[in-house]
C-alpha positions in Angstrom: -11.5 -10.8 -6.4 -7.8 -10.9 -5.9 -5.9 -7.6 -6.5 -2.5 -6.0 -6.1 -2.4 -2.3 -5.6 0.6 -0.3 -6.8 1.7 3.3 -6.4 4.4 5.5 -5.0 4.1 7.2 -1.6 1.4 9.9 -1.6 -0.6 8.5 -4.5 -3.6 7.7 -2.4 -3.4 3.9 -2.2 -4.7 3.7 1.3 -7.8 5.7 0.5 -8.6 3.7 -2.6 -7.8 0.4 -0.9 -10.3 1.2 1.8 -13.0 2.1 -0.8 -12.3 -1.1 -2.8 -12.3 -3.2 0.4 -15.7 -1.9 1.4 -17.1 -2.2 -2.1 -15.9 -5.8 -2.7 -16.1 -7.0 0.9 -12.5 -8.2 0.9 -9.6 -7.4 3.2 -7.0 -4.7 2.5 -3.6 -6.3 3.4 -0.6 -4.0 3.6 2.9 -5.3 4.3 3.0 -3.1 7.4 -0.2 -4.5 8.8 1.0 -8.1 8.0 4.3 -7.5 9.9 2.6 -5.9 12.9 0.0 -8.8 13.1 2.7 -11.5 12.8 4.8 -9.8 15.5 1.8 -9.3 17.8 0.7 -13.0 17.4 4.3 -14.0 18.0 4.4 -16.5 15.1 7.7 -18.0 14.3 8.1 -15.8 11.2 6.8 -12.8 13.2 9.5 -13.2 15.8 12.1 -13.5 13.0 10.8 -10.3 11.4 10.9 -8.5 14.8 14.5 -9.4 15.3 15.3 -7.5 12.0 13.0 -4.6 12.7 14.4 -4.1 16.2 17.8 -3.7 14.6 16.4 -1.2 12.1 17.0 -3.6 9.2 14.7 -4.5 6.3 12.9 -7.8 6.8 14.5 -10.3 4.3 12.4 -11.5 1.3 12.2 -15.1 2.5 10.7 -14.0 5.9 8.3 -11.5 4.3 7.2 -14.1 1.7 6.5 -16.6 4.4 4.3 -14.1 6.3 2.4 -13.3 3.1 1.8 -16.9 2.4 0.4 -17.4 5.9 -2.0 -14.4 5.5 -3.1 -15.4 2.0 -3.9 -18.9 3.1 -5.9 -17.7 6.1 -9.7 -17.7 6.4 -10.0 -14.0 6.0 -8.6 -14.1 2.4 -10.7 -17.0 1.2 -13.0 -14.7 -0.9 -10.3 -12.4 -2.1 -7.9 -9.7 -1.0 -6.2 -6.4 -1.9 -2.4 -6.7 -1.5 -0.7 -3.4 -0.9 3.1 -2.9 -0.7 4.3 -6.2 -2.1 5.9 -7.1 -4.5 8.4 -4.3 -5.1 11.0 -6.2 -7.0 10.9 -8.7 -9.8 12.2 -11.6 -7.6 9.4 -10.8 -5.1 6.9 -10.8 -7.9 8.1 -14.2 -9.1 8.1 -15.6 -5.5 4.5 -14.3 -5.1 3.6 -16.2 -8.3 4.9 -19.4 -6.7 2.7 -18.8 -3.6 -0.3 -18.2 -5.8 0.4 -21.4 -7.7 0.8 -23.4 -4.5 -2.4 -22.0 -3.0 -4.3 -22.3 -6.3 -4.9 -18.5 -6.3 -5.7 -16.7 -9.5 -4.5 -13.0 -9.4 -7.2 -11.0 -11.2 -5.7 -7.5 -11.6 -2.7 -5.3 -10.7 -3.9 -1.7 -10.3 -1.3 1.0 -10.6 -2.2 4.5 -9.5 -0.3 7.0 -11.5 0.4 10.5 -10.2 3.2 12.8 -11.4 6.1 13.6 -9.1 5.2 17.3 -8.7 1.8 16.5 -7.4 3.1 13.8 -5.0 5.7 16.2 -3.6 2.9 18.8 -3.1 0.7 16.3 -1.3 3.4 14.9 1.0 4.9 18.2 2.0 1.4 19.2 3.2 0.9 15.9 5.1 0.6 16.0 8.9 0.3 13.1 11.3 -1.1 12.9 14.8 1.5 11.9 17.4 -1.2 10.3 19.6 -3.6 8.4 17.3 -1.7 8.3 14.1 -4.4 9.9 12.0 -3.2 11.5 8.8 -4.3 14.8 7.4 -3.4 17.0 4.5 -3.3 20.8 4.7 -4.6 21.1 1.2 -7.9 19.4 1.8 -8.5 19.0 5.6 -9.5 21.7 8.0 -6.8 21.8 10.6 -7.5 23.9 13.8 -5.2 26.9 14.4 -3.8 25.3 17.5 -2.5 22.4 15.3 -4.3 19.7 17.3 -5.8 16.5 15.9 -9.5 16.9 15.2 -10.0 13.3 16.2 -8.2 13.1 19.6 -6.6 16.4 20.3 -3.0 15.1 19.9 -0.2 17.2 18.4 0.1 17.2 14.6 3.6 17.0 13.1 5.4 16.7 9.8 7.3 13.5 9.3 11.1 14.0 8.7 10.9 12.2 5.4 8.1 14.5 4.1 10.5 17.1 2.8 11.0 17.7 -0.9 14.6 16.4 -1.3 13.9 13.1 0.6 10.6 12.7 -1.3 12.4 13.1 -4.7 14.9 10.4 -3.7 12.1 8.1 -2.5 10.3 8.5 -5.8 13.5 7.9 -7.7 14.1 4.6 -5.8 10.5 3.6 -6.2 10.5 4.2 -10.0 13.7 2.4 -10.5 12.7 -0.7 -8.5 9.1 -1.1 -9.5 8.9 -0.2 -13.2 10.3 -3.7 -14.1 7.6 -5.2 -11.9 4.8 -3.2 -13.6 6.3 -4.4 -17.0 6.1 -7.9 -15.7 2.4 -7.7 -14.9 1.7 -5.8 -18.1 3.1 -8.7 -20.1 0.6 -11.0 -18.2 -2.2 -8.7 -19.4 -3.5 -7.9 -15.9 -2.1 -4.4 -15.3 -4.6 -1.6 -15.1 -3.0 1.9 -14.9 -5.3 4.6 -13.4 -4.8 8.4 -13.3 -4.7 9.1 -9.6 -5.3 12.9 -9.9 -8.8 14.1 -9.2 -11.7 13.6 -6.8 -11.4 10.5 -4.7 -14.8 9.1 -5.8 -14.0 9.8 -9.5 -10.7 7.9 -9.2 -12.5 5.0 -7.4 -15.1 4.9 -10.3 -12.2 4.6 -12.8 -10.8 1.7 -10.8 -14.2 0.0 -10.7 -14.7 0.4 -14.4 -11.2 -0.9 -15.2 -11.9 -4.2 -13.3 -15.5 -4.6 -14.5 -17.2 -3.6 -11.3 -20.5 -1.7 -11.7 -21.9 0.8 -9.2 
C-alpha cells in the first residue's frame, strides 16, 4: 500500500506512522529521514541539500523532489511506503504526481490526522526532548523522573524553543494556510481520509485501518 500521512505538528503522525509501518510491513519515510540519509550517503542531491541546510536555508523543491524520487524508486519501497512531511504545497503535490506517473506508482490514500489547535498546543507545550538520545516524551502521559533525566539514557530533558504557545500558534497558522489547498486537491481525487486524532493511540490506529480497508 502507498500512503501519504498529513497532519500539523503535535498531531501524532510519528506514532501512527510507526504502527502503520509495522502493520503493513512498509517503510515510514519522513522528509527529515530522507534528507539525513541522502547527506550521509553523499549522493549528488544529498550534497546539494547539505549546502542549503548548512546555511540554514530551506532545501529547494527541485532538490527535495529529486531525493524523494530516488527513495521511492529504491528497493525498500517496492511493496509500498508511508510518505510523511511531503507534499506541503500544491506545486509539490503536482510534482509528486509526476513522479508517481513516471515510476508507475498508484497512490492509494492520503490520511489526514485532525486535531484542534487547543489540543495541539497542550500537547506541544508539555513535550520534552532528550539532549543525548533525542527521545521524545510528554508530561501529560509519560512518567518523567523528578531529576528530569531521560528514562532511556539518563540524558537531560529539555523543552524546545519552538514549543511555546505563541510560536506553536504561528506554526499552526502557517500549516493550515499552506496545506488546506493540498488536502482539497486530494479530496477531489477521492483518496483523502480524514481521521479524528484525539483519543487513545490504538483507537486512532483502528480508525485508520478501517478507513483504508485493513482488518485487524
